[in-house]
VOSE-549944 format. One record per atom (N, C-alpha, C, CB): residue in three letters; x, y, z. Coordinates in steps of 0.1 Angstrom, whole numbers, plus 5000, padded with zeros to 4 digits. Each point is the difference from the previous one (the first is absolute). Glycine has a CB too. Layout:
<rs>
ALAXYZ;...
</rs>
This chain:
<rs>
UNK500949864999;UNK499250135000;UNK500750145002;UNK498349865009;UNK502750134998;UNK500950125001;UNK501050024990;UNK499649985021;UNK500749924972;UNK500750004987;UNK499150054988;UNK501549805009;UNK497350174992;UNK499050034990;UNK499750165001;UNK498949755001;UNK501050285011;UNK500050165002;UNK501050084995;UNK498949955017;UNK502449984986;UNK501050084995;UNK500150014985;UNK501249955020;UNK498549944973;UNK500050004985;UNK499050114995;UNK500649754999;UNK498150265008;UNK498950084995;UNK500450155002;UNK498149815007;UNK502350215005;UNK500750155002;UNK501150034992;UNK499449985022;UNK501449944975;UNK501150044990;UNK499450034988;UNK501749885010;UNK497550044983;UNK499650004988;UNK499150154998;UNK500049715000;UNK499250325012;UNK499150104997;UNK500950155004;UNK497749835005;UNK503450165004;UNK500750105002;UNK500950044987;UNK499949935024;UNK500549964971;UNK500750024987;UNK499150084989;UNK501449785005;UNK497450164993;UNK499050074991;UNK499750145004;UNK498949784995;UNK501050245018;UNK499750155006;UNK500950084995;UNK499049945021;UNK502350014979;UNK501150094998;UNK500550034985;UNK500649935024;UNK498749994968;UNK500250034986;UNK500050144994;UNK499249804999;UNK499850275005;UNK500350154996;UNK501350075002;UNK497750015004;UNK503049955006;UNK501250065004;UNK501049934991;UNK499450065026;UNK500649824969;UNK500849944989;UNK499950064986;UNK499649805012;UNK499150224985;UNK499750064986;UNK500450154999;UNK498249844998;UNK501850235014;UNK500350135000;UNK501450044995;UNK498450015018;UNK502449874983;UNK501550014997;UNK500150034985;UNK500749835020;UNK498250134972;UNK500349994986;UNK498950124995;UNK500949714998;UNK498950405008;UNK499050094999;UNK500250074985;UNK499950025027;UNK501450004969;UNK500450074988;UNK499749904989;UNK501850165011;UNK497949704989;UNK499849924991;UNK498350014997;UNK502349855007;UNK497350114980;UNK498749984998;UNK499549865005;UNK500250154981;UNK498649855024;UNK499349905005;UNK499949864991;UNK498850205012;UNK501249824975;UNK499849904990;UNK501549955000;UNK498050124985;UNK503249955017;UNK501449954998;UNK500349925013;UNK500750214984;UNK498849855027;UNK500049935013;UNK499449865001;UNK500150225008;UNK498649804985;UNK499249865000;UNK500749904992;UNK497950115002;UNK502849924987;UNK500749914990;UNK501149945009;UNK499650134977;UNK501249955031;UNK501149945005;UNK499449905012;UNK501750234993;UNK497249825014;UNK499549905011;UNK499749884993;UNK499050175015;UNK500349834974;UNK499749864993;UNK501149944997;UNK498150074991;UNK502849965002;UNK501249954996;UNK500949935011;UNK499850184982;UNK500449895029;UNK500849965011;UNK499149905008;UNK501450245002;UNK497549774997;UNK499349915009;UNK499949884994;UNK498850175008;UNK501349814979;UNK500349864992;UNK501249945005;UNK499050094979;UNK502150005020;UNK501149935004;UNK500049955015;UNK501250134983;UNK498449945026;UNK499949985014;UNK499249885002;UNK500250255006;UNK498549764988;UNK499149875003;UNK500649884993;UNK497950145000;UNK502749874989;UNK500749874993;UNK500949945012;UNK500050104974;UNK500950015031;UNK500849935011;UNK499549955010;UNK501350124995;UNK497749945009;UNK499149925012;UNK499549874995;UNK499150225009;UNK500549764979;UNK499349884997;UNK501049915000;UNK498350094987;UNK503149945007;UNK501049904999;UNK500549975015;UNK500750094977;UNK499549985032;UNK500249995012;UNK498949885008;UNK501150274998;UNK497649774999;UNK499149935008;UNK499449884992;UNK499550215012;UNK501249774974;UNK499749894994;UNK498549984995;UNK501949935012;UNK497550184983;UNK498750014997;UNK499750004984;UNK499850125022;UNK501549854970;UNK499850054986;UNK498849924994;UNK502450074998;UNK497549805006;UNK498949904994;UNK498650085002;UNK501549775007;UNK498250305003;UNK498850045004;UNK499750124989;UNK500349915026;UNK500750144968;UNK499850124991;UNK499449934987;UNK502050155009;UNK498349724986;UNK499449954989;UNK498549945005;UNK502449964989;UNK497549995022;UNK498649975003;UNK499150105002;UNK500849835010;UNK499750294993;UNK499150135001;UNK499250044988;UNK501750095015;UNK498949874973;UNK499350054989;UNK499649874991;UNK501450235002;UNK498249685004;UNK499749874993;UNK498550014993;UNK501449865019;UNK497750234984;UNK498850034993;UNK499950124994;UNK499149875015;UNK500050154977;UNK499650134994;UNK499550115011;UNK499549874978;UNK499750095031;UNK499450065010;UNK501150065008;UNK498149854998;UNK502950075007;UNK501250055007;UNK500850104994;UNK500149795008;UNK500050194978;UNK500950104992;UNK499350144999;UNK501149794986;UNK497750205011;UNK499150135000;UNK499950055013;UNK498649924982;UNK501250035030;UNK500150055011;UNK501250075005;UNK498649855002;UNK502550074994;UNK501450075004;UNK500350114991;UNK500949805009;UNK498550194979;UNK500350154990;UNK499450115006;UNK499949874977;UNK498750125028;UNK499350085006;UNK500650065013;UNK498249894988;UNK502250025021;UNK500750035012;UNK501250104997;UNK499249785010;UNK501650184980;UNK501250074996;UNK499550134996;UNK501249794994;UNK497850254998;UNK499550124997;UNK499650105011;UNK499449884981;UNK499750055029;UNK499650075011;UNK501050035010;UNK497949904997;UNK503150045005;UNK500950015010;UNK501150104994;UNK499549765011;UNK500950254977;UNK500750104994;UNK499550125000;UNK500749864988;UNK497950165009;UNK499350125002;UNK500050055012;UNK498949944985;UNK500949965026;UNK500050055014;UNK501550065004;UNK498149815006;UNK502750124990;UNK501650055002;UNK500150144995;UNK501049764996;UNK498650264990;UNK500250124993;UNK499350135008;UNK500249864979;UNK498650105026;UNK499350115005;UNK500650045014;UNK497949924988;UNK502549985018;UNK500550025013;UNK501550085000;UNK498649785006;UNK502150184984;UNK501650064999;UNK499750164994;UNK501449744993;UNK497550274999;UNK499750154994;UNK499550075013;UNK499349934974;UNK499850035033;UNK499450065011;UNK501150045010;UNK497949864996;UNK503050065008;UNK501050025009;UNK500950114997;UNK499749785005;UNK500850224982;UNK500850084996;UNK499350154995;UNK501549784994;UNK497350225006;UNK499250124999;UNK499350075011;UNK499749914980;UNK500650045031;UNK499650065012;UNK498749955005;UNK501350204994;UNK498549685003;UNK498749955003;UNK499949885009;UNK499450104978;UNK501649885032;UNK500149885007;UNK498949985010;UNK502450014996;UNK497050095010;UNK498850015007;UNK498949924993;UNK500750225009;UNK499349814977;UNK498749954993;UNK500249844998;UNK499650254987;UNK501749735013;UNK500349854997;UNK499749925014;UNK502050054981;UNK498250015030;UNK499649935013;UNK498450015000;UNK502250075013;UNK497250024982;UNK498349994999;UNK499749894992;UNK499750245002;UNK500949744987;UNK499849874991;UNK500249875007;UNK500850134982;UNK500149845025;UNK500349885007;UNK499149985013;UNK502550014990;UNK497150105015;UNK499149995011;UNK498749944994;UNK501050205013;UNK498549864975;UNK498649964996;UNK500049864992;UNK499350265000;UNK502049714996;UNK500249894992;UNK499249865005;UNK502250114994;UNK498149865021;UNK499249875005;UNK498650024999;UNK501849945017;UNK497750184986;UNK498450014997;UNK499649994987;UNK499950145017;UNK500949894972;UNK499949994985;UNK499849854997;UNK501450224996;UNK499649725010;UNK500149854998;UNK498749925004;UNK502550025004;UNK497050025008;UNK498749955003;UNK498850034993;UNK501050015020;UNK499050124976;UNK498950024990;UNK500349924987;UNK499450235010;UNK501749764984;UNK500149914989;UNK499649865002;UNK501950144994;UNK498349825018;UNK499549875002;UNK498549985001;UNK502149975012;UNK497250134992;UNK498750004999;UNK499450014984;UNK500150115024;UNK500749994970;UNK499450014987;UNK500449904988;UNK500050235007;UNK501149724996;UNK500449894990;UNK500249855004;UNK501150204991;UNK499049775022;UNK500049885006;UNK498949965008;UNK502250034999;UNK496850055002;UNK498649975006;UNK500349995015;UNK499049884979;UNK502050165026;UNK500250005015;UNK498850095008;UNK502749974996;UNK497050005017;UNK499250055007;UNK500550085010;UNK498749844993;UNK500950285010;UNK500550095013;UNK499050025011;UNK501550144985;UNK499149885025;UNK499150045011;UNK499850145001;UNK500749815012;UNK498450254997;UNK499650145002;UNK501450065002;UNK497649975010;UNK503249984999;UNK501250075004;UNK501050044989;UNK499849885022;UNK500250024970;UNK501150014986;UNK499350124991;UNK500849724998;UNK497950275000;UNK499350094991;UNK499950135008;UNK498649814988;UNK501650205024;UNK500150135007;UNK501650074997;UNK498149905020;UNK502750014981;UNK501450034997;UNK500150054986;UNK500949835016;UNK498550114974;UNK500250054986;UNK499450134998;UNK500049764992;UNK498850265016;UNK499250135000;UNK500950135005;UNK497849865005;UNK503050105007;UNK500650095006;UNK501450044991;UNK498849905023;UNK501649994971;UNK501150044991;UNK499850084987;UNK500949815010;UNK497950164985;UNK499550084989;UNK499850145004;UNK499049814991;UNK500550205021;UNK499850145005;UNK501250075001;UNK498149925011;UNK503050024994;UNK501350065002;UNK500650054987;UNK500449855020;UNK499450074969;UNK500450054987;UNK499150104994;UNK500949794997;UNK497850205006;UNK499350114996;UNK500250155005;UNK498549804996;UNK501850195018;UNK500550125008;UNK501150074992;UNK499549905022;UNK501450024974;UNK501350074995;UNK499650044985;UNK501849865016;UNK497350064977;UNK499650034985;UNK499550135001;UNK499349784991;UNK499750235017;UNK498950125001;UNK500950135003;UNK497949835009;UNK502950155002;UNK500850135005;UNK501250044989;UNK499549935026;UNK501049994967;UNK501150044993;UNK499550014983;UNK501849885020;UNK497050074978;UNK499650024988;UNK500549874989;UNK500050255008;UNK500649684998;UNK500749894990;UNK499849865008;UNK502250174989;UNK497849735003;UNK500049875006;UNK501549955003;UNK497749954988;UNK502650005026;UNK501349985001;UNK500449864991;UNK499950125026;UNK500549914962;UNK500149904989;UNK501249915003;UNK499050154984;UNK502049915023;UNK501149925003;UNK499649885011;UNK501550234995;UNK497949825015;UNK499649905011;UNK498949894994;UNK500450195018;UNK498749864974;UNK499149904994;UNK500449914989;UNK498650155006;UNK502549904987;UNK500749924989;UNK500949905006;UNK499950194986;UNK500849855025;UNK500849895007;UNK499149885007;UNK501850185002;UNK497249875004;UNK499149915005;UNK499449914989;UNK499550165018;UNK499849904971;UNK499549944990;UNK500949894993;UNK498750224998;UNK502549824999;UNK500849914992;UNK500549895010;UNK500750204982;UNK499449815030;UNK500349905009;UNK499049905001;UNK501350165011;UNK497549914992;UNK498749925002;UNK499849904987;UNK498950215015;UNK501349854972;UNK500049924990;UNK500949894999;UNK499250184991;UNK502049865014;UNK501249905000;UNK499649885009;UNK501850204997;UNK497849845016;UNK499649905010;UNK498749924994;UNK500950165020;UNK498349884972;UNK498849934996;UNK500549904989;UNK498350195006;UNK502549864985;UNK500849904989;UNK500749895007;UNK500650194985;UNK500149845025;UNK500849915008;UNK499349895005;UNK501550175005;UNK497449845000;UNK499049905003;UNK500049884991;UNK498750185009;UNK501549854977;UNK499849914989;UNK501149905002;UNK498850174984;UNK502349875021;UNK501249915000;UNK500449985012;UNK500750074980;UNK500049805024;UNK500449985013;UNK501750004999;UNK497749855007;UNK503050254996;UNK501549994998;UNK500650075012;UNK499949994975;UNK501449945028;UNK500650085009;UNK500450154996;UNK500849785009;UNK499350285001;UNK500450164997;UNK501150034990;UNK499550045022;UNK501649894982;UNK501150024992;UNK500149954985;UNK500949995021;UNK498449894979;UNK499749954987;UNK499150104991;UNK500149755010;UNK498850304997;UNK499150084993;UNK500850134995;UNK498049915014;UNK502750164997;UNK500650124995;UNK501049964990;UNK499750125021;UNK500849784978;UNK501049964990;UNK499550014985;UNK500949855018;UNK497950084982;UNK499250024987;UNK499550134996;UNK499349785005;UNK500250295006;UNK499450154996;UNK501150084995;UNK498250005018;UNK503049984989;UNK501050094994;UNK500749964987;UNK500450055023;UNK499549814976;UNK500649964988;UNK499350034987;UNK500849845014;UNK497850184989;UNK499250034988;UNK500150134995;UNK498549855007;UNK501750265000;UNK500450134996;UNK501450035000;UNK498050075008;UNK502949834995;UNK501450034999;UNK500450044985;UNK500649845021;UNK499150104970;UNK500450044985;UNK499850144996;UNK499549784994;UNK499250265011;UNK499550144998;UNK500850095008;UNK497749924996;UNK502850065016;UNK500650075011;UNK501750034993;UNK498249875021;UNK502149994976;UNK501450014994;UNK500150094988;UNK500549785008;UNK498550204983;UNK500050074988;UNK500050155001;UNK498849814991;UNK500450225018;UNK499950155004;UNK501250055005;UNK497949975006;UNK502949975003;UNK501350035005;UNK501050034989;UNK499449875019;UNK500550014971;UNK500950024989;UNK499850134991;UNK500149735000;UNK498750284997;UNK499550104992;UNK500650145006;UNK497949864994;UNK501750165020;UNK500350135007;UNK501750024998;UNK497849975018;UNK502849914983;UNK501650025002;UNK500550044985;UNK500249825020;UNK499250114969;UNK500450024987;UNK499850154995;UNK499449754997;UNK499450305008;UNK499550134996;UNK500650115009;UNK497849904992;UNK502950065017;UNK500750095010;UNK499250065010;UNK501550054984;UNK497349905017;UNK499150085009;UNK499749935015;UNK499050104976;UNK501949805026;UNK500049935013;UNK500550095011;UNK500349784988;UNK499350215024;UNK500650095010;UNK500849935008;UNK498350145001;UNK502149714995;UNK500849925009;UNK501550065000;UNK498549794994;UNK502050264995;UNK501250044998;UNK500350155008;UNK499949874978;UNK499150185026;UNK500050135008;UNK499949995015;UNK499050104981;UNK500949785024;UNK499950005014;UNK501149935007;UNK497850014998;UNK502250015015;UNK501549965006;UNK499949845000;UNK500450235018;UNK500949744985;UNK500449855000;UNK499249945013;UNK502650034990;UNK497050035022;UNK499549935010;UNK498449994995;UNK501850085019;UNK497850004972;UNK498549994997;UNK499849884991;UNK499750265002;UNK501449744989;UNK499949904990;UNK500249855007;UNK501150184981;UNK499549805030;UNK500249895009;UNK498749985006;UNK502450045005;UNK497050075000;UNK498749965007;UNK498949974990;UNK500750155020;UNK499349894969;UNK499049974989;UNK500049854997;UNK500450234989;UNK501049725009;UNK500149864997;UNK499649915012;UNK501750054984;UNK498250015028;UNK499449915011;UNK498450035000;UNK502350005016;UNK497150064975;UNK498450004999;UNK499449874999;UNK500250194989;UNK500549735005;UNK499449855000;UNK500149945014;UNK500749954976;UNK500250105031;UNK500049935014;UNK499050085009;UNK502549914999;UNK497350234999;UNK499050065008;UNK498549954994;UNK501850205006;UNK498049744984;UNK498849964995;UNK499849885004;UNK500250134982;UNK500949755016;UNK499549875003;UNK500449955014;UNK500249954977;UNK500750115031;UNK500049955014;UNK499050045008;UNK502250015000;UNK497150105001;UNK498950035009;UNK498849884996;UNK500650295002;UNK499349684988;UNK499049904994;UNK500549875004;UNK499350154980;UNK501849825020;UNK500649885006;UNK499449985015;UNK502250034983;UNK498450095025;UNK499850005014;UNK498349995002;UNK502450145004;UNK496749924990;UNK498549985000;UNK499949864998;UNK499350224992;UNK501049714998;UNK499649874996;UNK500349905014;UNK500750064971;UNK500549965034;UNK500349945012;UNK499050035012;UNK502450014992;UNK497550125008;UNK498850045013;UNK498949934998;UNK500650225003;UNK498849794985;UNK498749944997;UNK499849855002;UNK500050184983;UNK501449765017;UNK499849855003;UNK500149975015;UNK501049954976;UNK499250155032;UNK500449995014;UNK499050055009;UNK502250014994;UNK496950095001;UNK499150075007;UNK498649984995;UNK501750165005;UNK497349865003;UNK498650014995;UNK499750144990;UNK499349875023;UNK499950084970;UNK499750114988;UNK499850135008;UNK498749834982;UNK500450175026;UNK499550115008;UNK501050085006;UNK498349875003;UNK502850065001;UNK501250095006;UNK500850064991;UNK500249875018;UNK500050064971;UNK500850074988;UNK499150124995;UNK501249764992;UNK497550235007;UNK499150094996;UNK499950125008;UNK498949834991;UNK501550155021;UNK500150135008;UNK501250075001;UNK498449915013;UNK502850004986;UNK501450074997;UNK500050074988;UNK501249835011;UNK498050144980;UNK500250074985;UNK499850145002;UNK499249814985;UNK500050255024;UNK500050135002;UNK501250095004;UNK497949945003;UNK503249985002;UNK501250065003;UNK500550074987;UNK500449815019;UNK499550134970;UNK500750074988;UNK499550134997;UNK500349804991;UNK498250225006;UNK499550144997;UNK500250085012;UNK498349934985;UNK501950035028;UNK500150095012;UNK501450065000;UNK498549845014;UNK502550094981;UNK501350055000;UNK500150094987;UNK501049785012;UNK498450184979;UNK500050114987;UNK499550135004;UNK499449824983;UNK499450165024;UNK499550135004;UNK500650085008;UNK498349914997;UNK502450035014;UNK500950065009;UNK501250084992;UNK499349815017;UNK501250114973;UNK501050074993;UNK499650114991;UNK501049805003;UNK497950204990;UNK499250104993;UNK500350145008;UNK498249824992;UNK501150145020;UNK499650145008;UNK501350055007;UNK497549945005;UNK503349985001;UNK501150055008;UNK501549994994;UNK498549935020;UNK501550014969;UNK501349984993;UNK500050074985;UNK500449775013;UNK498350234981;UNK500250054986;UNK499150135002;UNK500249764985;UNK499350285026;UNK499150135002;UNK498850024992;UNK502050095004;UNK497449824992;UNK498649994995;UNK499150045010;UNK500649824985;UNK498450285011;UNK499250055009;UNK498749915005;UNK501050214990;UNK499049775022;UNK498949925004;UNK498950105008;UNK501649775002;UNK497550274990;UNK499050105004;UNK498649925008;UNK501050174979;UNK498249925027;UNK498849965004;UNK499249904993;UNK500150195008;UNK500049844979;UNK499149924991;UNK500749854997;UNK499050254988;UNK502249765013;UNK500949885000;UNK499549915014;UNK502350144986;UNK497749945024;UNK499649935015;UNK498849954998;UNK501150165014;UNK497849904980;UNK498749965000;UNK499949864991;UNK499250275004;UNK501449744985;UNK500249904989;UNK500749885004;UNK500150194984;UNK501149825023;UNK500749885005;UNK499249965013;UNK502550084989;UNK497050005019;UNK499149965011;UNK499049904996;UNK500450215010;UNK498749834981;UNK499049914994;UNK500649874996;UNK498850194994;UNK502449824999;UNK500549854994;UNK500649955011;UNK500350044976;UNK500450005034;UNK500649935011;UNK498749955008;UNK502250145000;UNK496749935002;UNK498949945007;UNK499449884991;UNK499450225012;UNK500549794976;UNK499649894991;UNK500949885003;UNK499350174982;UNK502149845019;UNK500749885002;UNK500049935012;UNK501250094986;UNK498450015025;UNK499849945016;UNK498849934998;UNK501050185015;UNK497849864977;UNK498849965002;UNK500249854991;UNK498650265003;UNK502149754985;UNK500349884993;UNK500649885008;UNK500350174982;UNK500749885024;UNK501049915008;UNK499249935011;UNK502050164996;UNK497149925011;UNK499349925011;UNK498949934995;UNK500550155017;UNK498949894973;UNK499049914992;UNK500449874995;UNK499150194995;UNK502149815000;UNK500649894993;UNK500449905014;UNK500950164975;UNK499649905035;UNK500549925009;UNK498849945007;UNK502250155003;UNK496749904998;UNK498949935007;UNK499449914991;UNK499650175014;UNK500849794974;UNK499349894994;UNK500649885005;UNK499650124980;UNK499549775017;UNK500549895005;UNK501349934993;UNK497749995007;UNK503349954998;UNK501249934995;UNK499549924988;UNK501249995025;UNK499850034965;UNK499849914988;UNK501449894999;UNK498550214986;UNK501249695008;UNK501149905000;UNK501250064995;UNK498549824997;UNK502750145006;UNK501350054994;UNK500049984985;UNK501249945022;UNK499450154971;UNK500250014986;UNK501450064996;UNK497550024999;UNK502849984989;UNK501150064995;UNK499750145001;UNK500649824985;UNK500550255020;UNK499950145000;UNK499750074987;UNK501549975018;UNK497750134983;UNK499750094988;UNK501050115002;UNK497449954999;UNK503350104988;UNK500950125003;UNK499350125000;UNK501749904990;UNK498550165022;UNK499350135004;UNK500750124993;UNK499549905023;UNK501850104976;UNK500550124993;UNK501449964995;UNK498650185014;UNK501649894974;UNK501349974993;UNK500550164995;UNK499249724990;UNK501850365020;UNK500450144997;UNK500850024989;UNK499850035022;UNK498849894981;UNK499950074992;UNK500850064991;UNK498849985012;UNK500349914993;UNK500350065002;UNK500750094993;UNK499549895013;UNK500450174993;UNK500750115001;UNK501349975004;UNK498250125003;
</rs>
C-alpha cells in the first residue's frame, strides 16, 4: 500500500510540475516542442520495452482492425492534448490547464453516461452541474469560453473513452500512440531544419539536453502510474490525481504571476465543490469486484 502511494504521488507530482518543464522551451513553437516530445518518447519507450521484455505485446496489441483503429484515434487525441497543453503553458494559461484537469474526471463520468450507458446517482449529477456552473461563471464574466480548459478535458476524455476499447499496459499503449505519429513528427523536424526555421540551433546546450529528456518526462510518470494502479484501489488513485492540477494552479499563481481574481475563486470553488461531492458520492457506492485498473490520467498528458 505504501509503495503504491509513493508511485502515485510521484506520478502526479511529475505531471503537476510539467508546466515548469515546458516553460524552459518558451522561445520554441508548440508544434516543434510537440514533435520533439513524440520522437524522444519513441526512443525512451522502446528502451523501456526492451528492458522489461515486452516487445511481444507490441505485436499482439494490433492483432485486429478494431485495435489498430482505436490506437490510431488514441494517438490523435493524446497528441492534440499535448499540443494544447504545451501551447497554453508557454502562452500564460497554466491556470486554465489546471481547470481542464480538474473537470476532466467529471467529463469522463458524463461520457460514460452518454456513450457507455452508465448510470449515475444524484450526487454525481450534482457534481456535474456544479462543474458546469463553474465553467459558466468564467465564460459569462470574461465573455469567452475557457477553450483551453475545455479542449484539454475533452481531448483527454475522448482518449479515455477510446482506450476502453483496448486492454493494453500503459507503456505498450504509449509506444504505439507515439509510434503512429512519429513519422509526421520526424518529418516536420527535418523540414524545419532544412528550411532553417527550426529554433533548436538557437537555444542553449542545457536546453537541448533537457529537450532530449522529454521522452523520460512523458513515459516515466506513466510507468509510475501504472505501478501505482496495480497496488492501490482505484478510488485511492482517483483521489491522488487532483494533486497534479493543484500543483499547476499553485505555480500559475505564485510562480508565473497569473492573476487569480474573485471570479476565478467562485469558478474554481464551484468545481472544487463538485469534486468533493463527486468523491464522497463515489466512495459511498457499494464496493465492486476487483478489476484491471483504468488509466485515470496520462500528462498528459501533458
